[in-house]
N, C-alpha and C positions, 0 to 999 in steps of 0.2 A: 256537592255532597253535603248532607246535613252535618252540622258542627256539633261536637261534644259540648256538654254544659260548660260555661266559663269556670275557670279555676277559682276556688275560694282562697284568696290570699290574705285572709284576716291575720294570719300569724306568719306569713312569709316575709322575707326581707330581700332586698336587691331588686334588680330589674327583671322583667319577665324573660323566661327562657324560650328558645325555639321549641316548638312541638315536633318531635320526631315521629310519633305515632298517635293517631286518633282513631277511636272506635265510637260508633254512635248506634244506639238501639239494638245491640247484638242479641239475637235469639238463636239458640241451637237446640234442636231436638234429636234424640236418639231413638231408634226403633225399639218399641217395647217398653220404653220408660213412661211412667204415668205423668211426669212433669218435665218441662224443658230443663236442660242442663244450664242454660243461660236464658234469662227472661228480661230482655230489654236493657242490657248493660252498656253504659257509655264510660269512656275513660280517655285520659291523655297521658303520654309518656314524653317528658321533656329532655332536651339535650343537657348534659352536664349535671344530671340529677338522678338520684336513686328513688324509684317509685316502688313502694311496697304493695304486695298483694297478699292479703291474709283472709282467713276464714276457716270454718270447720272442714273436716274431711267430707268430700263430696259436694262442696259448695260451688264448684265450677271453675276453680283456679286453673287447673291444667287445661281444661277445655278452652278457656279464654286465651291462654298462652299459645296453644296449638292453632287457634284461629289467627292470632297475630303473626305466627310464623308461616302461615299459608299452608299448613298441613291439613286443616279442615276449612270448609266453607260455611259461612253463616246461613241459616235459613231466612233470616231477616237482618237488616242493618247494614252498615257500611264500615269498612276499615281502610285507612290510608297510612302508608309509610312514606314519609316525606312527600305527601300529596299523591302518591301512586298506590295501586293495589299491591298487596304483599307479593304476589307472584312475579311482579316486575322489579322487585327490589330485593331479591334474595342475596345479591352481592353486598347489600348494606345491612344484612341481618346476621346476628350470631345467636344460636339457640343451643342451650345446654339442658337436656331433658332431665326429668326427675330420676330416672333409672340410669345407671352408668351406661352410656351409649358408645363406649369405645370397645376395642377388640382386645380381650384379655390375653389372647395367645400371641399378641404382638408386643414388642418392647415399647417403651416410652417414645424413642426416636422413630420407630416404624409407624406408630400411631400419628405422629406429627407429619411424617412423609405422606401417609395416606390422606389425611385431611388437607394437606397442601395441594395434593393432586385433585381431590374432590372440589376444592375451592379455586382451582385453576391459578394457583400462585406461580408466577414465572419461576422456572428452574434456577435461574441465576440469583433469585432472592431467597432461596431456601436456607442457606447456611446462615446468613445474617439474621433472618427472621427467627430461626430456631434458636440461635445463640441468645437473642434478646428474650424470647419466651422462656427458655430454660433458666436464664438468670432471674427473670421476673418471678417465676414460680418456685425457684430454688430446687429444680429437678435435674440440674446438670449432672449431679453425682449419680443419678439413677436412670440415665437415659438408656442404658442397656438392660434394665430390669423389665421383665414381663409386666404388663399393666395389671394382670390378674394377681400379681404378688405384691402390689402396692397396698399401703394402708388406705383406710377410707378417706382421710384428708388428702393424701397424695393423689388418689384417683380423681378427687374433685379438682385439684390443681391442674392435673393433666387435662381434664375435661375443659377447664377454662382456657388452657393454652391452645387446645385444638380449636376452640371457638374463635380464638384470636389470630389464627394464621393469616387471615386477611382482616385488618382492623375494620370492624363494622361501625355503623352509626347508631345501631340499636342492638342491645344485648338482652335476650330473654332467658332468665335463669330460674328454672323450676325447682325450688327447694334445694339449693346447692349445699346447704349445711346439714342435710339429713344424715345421721349416722356419723357425724364428724365431731371430734372432741373439741373442748373450748379453745385450746391453743390454735388448732387448725382453723376453727371458725373465725377467730380474730385475724389470722393471716389472710384468709379468703376475703374478709370484709375490708382489710387494708388494701388488698390488691384491687378490689372493685372500686373503692374510693379513689384510688390512683387513676383508674380508667375514666371516672367522671370528670376528673381534672383535665382530661384531654377532650372533653365535650361529648363523650359517648353517653347516650341515654340508656339507663339500666331499668329493667323491670325485674324485681326480685320477689319471687313467691317464697314465703317462709312460714314455718310452724313455730319459729323462735321469736317471741314477741319482743325480746330485748333487741333483736335485729330490726324489727319493724319500727321500733321507737327511734332508731337512728335515721330512718328514711326521710327524704324531703317531703314526701306526700304518700298517703296510704289509701288504698281502696279495700274495703271489707265486704266480702261476698258471703251470702248464706242461702243455700238452696236455690242457687242460680240468680239471686237478686242482689243488687247493690244496696247495702245498708248504710254505708258511711264512705265519704271521701273528704280528704282534707289533711292538714298537718297532723302528725301524731298527737301533739299536745292538745288538740281540740277534742280528741276522743278521751284522752286522759282526764280532761276537765270534767267529764260526765260523772266522775267518781269523787270530785272535790268535796271534802267535808264528810265523807261516808266511809273512810278507812280508819280502823282502829287496831291497836295491838294489845293483846291481853297476855299478861304474864303473872308469875307468882302463884299459879294455881296448883292444887295438890295432885289431881290425877295425871297419868302419863299424857304427854302431848297428843299422841294419836287418839287416845280415848276421849280426851277433852274435845278435840276437833270433831270427832264423829258425833258426839252428843250436841255440840254447839251448832253444827250445820243443819240439824233438824229443827232449829228454832225458826219461827216464821219471819223474824226480822233480819235474818242473816241470809245474804244472797250468795256468798262465796267465802272460802277460807283456806288458808295454807299454813303449814308450819314454817316458822322463820326463826331459826336459832332457838333460844329458850322461850320464845313467845309464839302465840298463834295470831296470824294476821287475818282480819275479817273485813268483808265488804258488806255494809248495811244496805238494806232495801231502801229505795227512794221514799222519803217521807218518814222513815223510822227514827226515833230518838236514839241517842247514844246510850247503850245499856249501862246500868250501874254495875260495879264490880260484884255486888251482892246478888244480882240477878243470875249470875252464872253458877251460883251455889257450888263453888269449887274451893272454898277455904278462905280464911281471913286474910291471907297474903295476896289475894288476887288484885291485880291492878289493871286499869284500863287507860290507855294513852292514845292520842291521835296518831295516825300513820300518814305517810306521804303517798298520794295516789301514783299509780304506775299505768302505763299503757295497757297492761294486761287487765287491770281493773275495768277500764272502759270497754275493752273487748268482751269480757265476761258479762258486763252490765248490759251491753246492747244486744247480746244473744239471750238475755233472759235469766242469767245466773248459772252457777255450776250445779252439780248433782247434790242430792241430799247426803247426809252423813251415814245413814244406815245402809249397809250393803245387802241387796237382795241375794247376792251370791253367798255371803257369809250366813245369812239367815237360813239358807237352804243346805248349808254345809254341816257335816258331823263335827262334834267336839273331839279333838285329838286327845287320847289318854295321856296323862302326865308321864314323863320319862326323865330320869335324872341324867341320863347319858347325853352327850352333845348330839344334836340332831344332824349336824354336818361337821366333819372333822377332817383336817388336812395336816399331815405331819411330813415336812420335807418333800412335798410333791414337786417333782421335776419332770419336764418333758423335753427331750432332745429330738431334733430332726436332723440327723447327720451331725455335722459339726456345730449346728445352730441350736442354742438353748432358748426355747420359746418361753418357758416358765421355770424358775429356779427356786427351790427350797421354800415353797409356799406353806405357811403355818397359820392355822386359826382353828378355833373350836367354837361353834355357834350353838348356844343353848336353845332349847325348844321355845317356840313362840316369840322369836326375835327376827328382825330384818337385818341382814348383813349386806353391805354394799361393796362391790369391787369397782373402783374408779381408776381411770388412767387414759392416756392418749390412745389413738388408734394404733394397733399393732403392739400394745404393751405386754400382752399375755393374759388378758382377762378371760377371753373366750377359750383359750387353751386350758386354763385352770378350770373353767366351767365344765368343759367337755371331759376332762379327767374325772371330775367328781360325778358326772352323769354316767360314766361308763362308756362314753363314746370314744375316748382315747385311753390307751393303756399307759400309765405313768412309766417313765424310764427309771425313776427312783421314788421312794417315799411311800406313805400310807394314806389312804383315804377311806372314809366311811360315811354312809348315809343311813340315818335312822338305826344306827347300831350295826349295820351290815357292811362288812369289809368288802371293798370294791374288787379285790383280787379273789377272795374266797367265796363270796356270796353276791356276785355281780347281779344275778337275776333278781334276787330279793331286794337288793338296793334299787334297781331300776323300777321294780314294782311299787316301791314306796315313794316315788317322786313324780312330779309333773314337770315337764320341760317345755319352755317356750323359747325357740331359737332366735338368734339375732336377725336372721333373714327369714322371710316367710317360707316355712318348711313343710306346709301341708301340700295336698295334691291339687295343683292348679287346674287340672283338667276334670277334676271331680266337682260336683256341685257342693254347696254348703251342706245340704242334708246328707249327701253321700260321705263327706268328710266326717261329720258327726257320727254316722253309722259305723264307719271304718274304725274310728278311735274307740268307740264303745266296744267293738269286737276285739280290738287289740288289747284292751284292758280287761278282757274276759268278763264283762258285765253280762248278767243273765238277761233274757229277753225283757222281762217286766222292768228290771232295774235300768236297762239301757233306754227303754222308752221313757221312764221318769226322768233320767238324766238328760236325755235329748230335749224333751219338752221344757225342762227347767232352763237349759242353756239358751234355747231359742227365745224364751221370754225374757230372761235376765239380760241378754246381750242384744235384744231387739233385732233378731235375725229373721223374723217371720216373713217379711216380704222379699227376702233374698235367698230363700231355700233352694230355688231351682237355678240360681246363677252359678256359673263356674267360679270357684273361689279365686282363681288367678285374675279374674276381671273385677274383683271387688275394689272399691276405694281402700286406701291404705288403712284407715281407721277401722274399717269393718274386717279387713284381713287380720288385724291385731286382735280384734274382739273374738273372731273365730278361733285364732290360734290359742288364746287364753281359755276359751270355752273347751277346746279339745284337751288342753293340758290338765283341766280340773274335773273332768267328767267322772273320774273314779275317786275323787275326793282324797288325794294323797296327803300325807302329813308334812311333806317337804315340797317346796316349789323352787325351781330354778328358772329365773326370768332374765334372759339375755337381751338387754336394751328393749324392754317390752313396749315402751312408748316412743321409740325413735320415729320421728317424722309425723306423729299424730298431733292434732290440734290440742290446745290447752283444755278444752272441755272434756275431750276423750281421755286425756292424761289424768285429769282429776277423777274421772269415773274409774279408771284403772286403780288409782291409789286408794279410792274409797273401798274397792273390793279387797285390795291387798291388806289395808289396815284392819278391815273386818275379819279377814281370814286369820290374821295374827292373833286377834282376840279369841279365836276359836282354838288356838294352840298350834296353828300351822307355822312352820319355819320357812323363811324366804331368803334365798341368796339371789341378789339382783345386781346387774351392771347397768349403768346409765351414763349418758353424756349431759343430762340435765342436772346441773349442780344443785338446784333447789330441791330436786327429788332426794338427794343424799341426806337432806335434813330429816327425812322420815326414818332413816336407818338408826338402829341402836349402836352399831359400830361399822366402821368402814376400813378398807385397806386401799391405799393408793399404790397401784402397780405401774412400774415404769421400766422399760428395757428388760422385761422379764423378771423383775424383782419387786418385792414389797419394800417401798421406801418410807412408808408411814402407815401406822395403824392406830386406831383409837376412835373415840366418839367424834361426831362432826364438830361439836363444840371444842374438843381438845385439839383437833387439827386446825381449826380456825384460830384458836389461841396461840398455837405454835407459829402459825404463819404471821399472825399479828405481831408477835414478839420479834420475828425476823425482820419484818418490814416497818415496824414502828407504827402500825395501823391500829386504831382503837376498836373498830368494829368491822373486821373483814368479812366478806361473803365466802361461801364455799368455793366459788369460782376463783376468788382472790387466793384462797388457801391452795387450791389445786395448782394454780400457775406458780405461786411462790415456792411450793415444795418441790415441784419439778425443776424450776430454775436452780434451786439450791442443790438438787441432786446433780444437775449438769455441772455446776461450778465445782462440786466436790470431785466429780470424775475428771474434770479438766485439770484440777490441781494434782490429781494422782496420775495424770497422763493416760487416762483410760476412757476418753470421750471418743468413741468410734463414730465413723460417718454413718 
C-alpha cells in the first residue's frame, strides 16, 4: 500500500510513535457535487498522541473521519488501520459522531448496556467496565437519568463512555466539544489526554482552535484539500511579527474594529478586552497610532501570535468590517424604553426551577450576553422572553410589549435563532426562505427583495435546491440567521448562533451582529465562546438557574482577577473562577446539590 508522506518532526520531541492509522491519496466524490469532498488527502494518526483535524465548514473533515471509520469507501486512495482495511479492524475502532448518536429515551446505564451488546463485550465484564467508565466520566450519579435530559457536556461524556466500552486502539472524535461549555470542554480534554497516556491514538476534529493548539499534530483541510500538516506551533509561526494590539482609541470598540477591518493592510481582527487585536497582511508595515485616526490616546503594541492567527492567515484572512446585511437593514427608530426587559422572570417545571428571578434591562442598540454552563438556565430565560415559554413568575417585555398582554406584538418585533437547527430540514433552502417570508407577512415584492438579499449576503445561491437538513453546519447557521432577519426586526435573540462553526464563519456572524447594532438593533445572545463575550456591552453569568454575576466583560474579569490574584485574566478564566466561587459559597451553606 502507498505510504502517507513522512511526518515533519521539526518541532516534535521524543521517539517516533507507532502509526495506528494511515491514509494515502484519499479522494471522495458525492453525486451531484461539483467538486470532490476530498481531493488527494493523506494523513497519519499515531498511538499515544492527539491528532487535530481543523478546517472551515464543508472542508471535508467529517467525510475523512467516516472514511477512516469504514462508514464510507474512498473513490481513490488507501486506508489502513494497524495495517489492515478499516472493515477488518472495527473492534479496534471507537467512533463518536458529530451529532449525539445515543438513544435519548434510554437512561445512561441502558445506553451503556446497549453499546456493550453491540460491541460484544462479554456479559461478565459489564459491571466492572461500567463502574470504571461511570467513574471516569463522573456520570455515576446520573446513570438512571434519561440521556435526553442530560446537559450538552454530560451527553458528550456519555458518548465518550459508550465509545470506550471496549477499549479501542484508535478513537475518532468528530467535534466532541460542539455546544459544550468551557468547564465541560476542559473535562473532556483531560479525559482524552488520559486515554493517550494508555497508548490510544486520537483523531480530534474541532472548531475550537484553542483545542487544536494543544494537539501533537494538526491537519488543516479546506474545500477537500490538505493545506497544512505539522505541529501547531509551525502554523502559529506564520503570523510571527504580524500581530498588534491597538488600545486607547476614542470610538466604541465594535465601531473601531468595523472601520479598521476595511483597511487593506489588515487581514483579521478581534476585540480583546479594552484593545483590538489585529493581524497584518504579509509584507505590511506596522501602522502608526496616528494612521488609525482614533484620537491622541491611541497606542499600538506588538501582540503574541496564536494558532488561530495562522489558521486565518492560511485561509486568506477573515471577512471585511462592513456588513452587507447591516447595509441592507433599516435604521431602527430611537426609543428610550428598554428594548428587552426581565423583572423576576422565573420558570418552574414541577418541583424543578430552571430559571429563578432573572433581572436585566437592555437599552436599544446594545449586545447583552447570557453565559453559563450547559443546563444553567440560559435557553429557558431566552424562551420566556421570546414567548415560547410562559413564565411561572415575573415580567418580561420586548420592544415595549408585555409578553403576557401583547405576546403577538412582542413576537412580531423580534428575530429568533434557536440553539439547535430549528428550520424545516425536509424543505430546500429556497423553500425555507419562502416559508419565513410568509410567516412574517411580507408582501410579495418585499418578500422577493428580502429573499434575494439573503441569498446574496449569506452566499446561498448554489444551495437553494438542497434540503436544509443536509447542509454543512456553517451553512445551516447562515440560513437560520437569514430567516431570523428577513423582516428586519428591532430585536434579535441569538441562542448559541456560532456553536460548532469555524472561526471564519464566526467572524462573519459577528461582523453582521456588530453592523446591526450600529443600526439600532438590540441583541440578546448566548455563547460558549468566551472571546465572543468581549463583544457584549454587558453580560450575565447564569449558573444553577440563577444570575451569579452581572456587569461588563471587563468588570467580570477584574472581579475574577481580584479573586485569583491574576493580573490579566481572560473571559474563560473569569467564567471558571466565578462558577467555582459560587460552588464554594453553596458548599459553605450546605446547599451544593448533586
